[in-house]
N, C-alpha and C positions, 0 to 999 in steps of 0.2 A: 290418166288422160294424156294421150300423146300430143306433142306439139303439132300445130297446123301451119300451113303456109301463111295464114293471116296473123297468126300469133306465134312466131318462131321462138319466142323466149319462154313459153310456158310449158311446163311439164310437171304433173303431180308426182312427187317422189314415190317410188315403190318402197313398200316396207320390206326390209331385208335384215335378217338376223346375222350379224357378222361375229357375234360373240354374246355372252351373257354378262350383264352389268348389274352390280348391286352396290348399295351404299353400306359402308361399315366404318363406324368411328371416324367420320370425316374423310373417308377414302372411297374411291371407286375401284372395284375389282373387275377385271375383264377376264372371263373364262374362255379359253380357246376350246376348239372341238375335241382336243385330245385330253382335256382335263387340266391342262396347265393354265396359269393365270398370271397377269401382271397387275401390280397395285400402284395407283397414282395418288399421291397425297394431295388433298384439297384444303382450301382455307378453312380454318376451324370455325370462323364466324359465318361461313356460307357453304354448306356441304355441296351445293350445286353450283358453286362459283367457278370462275374461269381464270385461275392464275396461270402464268406462262407455262409452268411445268405440266399443267393438266390440260392445256389448250387442245391438243390433238384428241385426247380421250373424250372430252366434252363435245367437241365438234362432231366426232363420229356418232355419238349418241344422238345429237340434234339432227344430223343429216338423215339417218335411217329411221328415226322416230322410235328407237328402242331404248328404254330407260328403266332402271329400277327405282321405285318410289318408296321412300320410308327408310328409317334407320333400323338395321337388323340387330339382333342381340349378339351376345358374346360368341365369337367363333375363332378360337385360337388356331384351328385348322380349317381351311376352306376347301370344299370339294364340290363336284357337280351335284351331289345329292342334296346340297344345301338349297338348290333351286326349288325344291319342294316345300321349303319353309314358307308358312303363310304370310310372313312379314315381307317376303320378296314378291314384287309385282312386276311382271314383264309386260310392257305395252307395245304392241306392234301396229294396231289399227285405231289410233286415238280419234275420238270424236267427243264433242261437248254438247250437253243439253242444259239449257238454263230455264228454270221455272221462276218467273218473275214474282208471282204471288207468294211463293214460299221463300224467296230470297236465297235460293240455293243454286249451285252449279254442279252438275254431275259430269265426271270424266268417265267415259266408257272406253273399253278396248273391244271394238266390234260391238257385240251385244252384251258384253259382260261389264257390269258396273265395277269400277275400280276405286273411285274416290268421290266424296261429296264435300263441297266447300260452301261456307256461308259467304254471301255477297252483299254489297251495296249497289243501288241503282241510281238513275237520274232523279233529280228532285221532283219531277212529275212522272212517276213510274208507270202509271196505268195507261193502257192504250198503245197504239202503234206510233212510231215517230213519223211526223208529217213535214216539219219545217226546220230550217236552221234555227238554232237557239231555243227550241221548244223544250229542251232538257228532258226529253223522253228517251227511254231505252227502246230500240226498235223490236219488232216481232218478225219472225220469219226464219228462213234457212239461208245461212251464209257460209262463207269459207274464210279461213285465215289468208290475208293477202299481204300483210306487212308484219315484221318483227323488229322491234326497237329495244335493244338491251340496255340503252342508256336513257330511257325515258325519265322525265321529271317525276313520274309516278312509279318509279322503280323499274319496271319492265312493261312493255306494251305489245299486245297482239291485236293488230287491226283487222277488222272484218270488212267484207265488200258491201257495205251499205253506202249509198242507196242501191237497192236491188230493183228487180223488174217491177215488183208491186209498187214500190215508191215512185218509179219512173211513170208508170201509168197514172197514178194519182196526181203526180206533179203536172203532167201534160193536161189532164182533164181540169185541173184547178188553176192552170195558168201560172204555176209556180216556176216551171222551167220551160225553156224554149225547145223547139224541135231539134236544133243543133246540139243543145246540151243533152237531150235524151239520146240522140245517136251516139254521142261520145261515151256516155255512161254505158249504153248497151254494148258498144264495141269492147270496152274494158272488161265488162262482165263476161262476154263471150271468150275473151282471151285469158280469163283467170287473173286479171290484173286489178289493181286498186282503182275504183272509179273516182271521178272528181269529187272532192269534198268541199268544193267552193261554190256550189249552186245553191238555190233557195231551199233544196231538200236537206242541206246540211251534210255532215259526215264527220270523219275523225272518230268514229265509234269503235270501241274495242274492249279488250280485257286488260286490266292493269292492277297495280298494287295500291297500297295506302288505304285499305278498308278501315273505317272508323266505327262501324256498327250502326249507321243510319244512312239514309239515302242523301247523297250530296253531289253526285257527279253531274256532268252536262249531258248524260245519256249513256255513258260507258258502264261497264261492269267492273266493280272494284273488289278485289280479294286482298287478303293479308299478303304482305311481301313474301313471306315464306311459301304460301300457296301458289302465288303467281310464278315464283321460281320453278316450282314443280311443273306447272303447265307450260311454261316457256321452254323447258328442256324437252318436253314430250311432243308438243304440237309443232307441225310443219306447215309451211306454206301449202295451201290447198286443202288442209284438213277441215272437216265440217263443224259448224257451230249452229245449233238450232236454239232459237229463243222463243219460248212459249209463254202464254199469259200467266 
């Protein structure tokens, strides 16, 4: 989506493959088009971490949304033919689908299912989110609008709730004012984060610290390892669909 005059700062990143990346024994290998590669050592405790020496490589992956997910097997010699290895997954068009009733999150690359993760939800998991502090996980189609690598819940990917459906309900129910509705709609039109301070609530997203039962205030919790993977793949503007 191109930037508009009303929203000069918003542009959905184009997917671009500038090389092939794979994880291998705590390293990321970048394959150039001519078959050459460079190897960057990553922190042993966090294969998708971001130590100073690996900062550029990880940033390049995050910007273009191209990442290899999963640890590959032994490979004393690395070649382009390794890209056919089933343990190597290249993601260029990431999107997320959450099935609340099954407590799972699917990561797709376009129409291809790449990963499925177990999740925790809000403590009142059924039904759509309506109000601030109702502890419900919303339903609908959203986009990633914020990324916080230093969240108290490990990492956080914020979505653009409240959405248009919530705004309409909020106006009809008297939960938000006309001015608040206009501000939320303007933010949504610009691909920006809508206000999280109205009666509709907000601050909803995907983060870590999954414990195996519903406990959040409406967010979607994954294990820290799994949210690391998503955080490295998902870009601002990528779609997130939450279904019953």
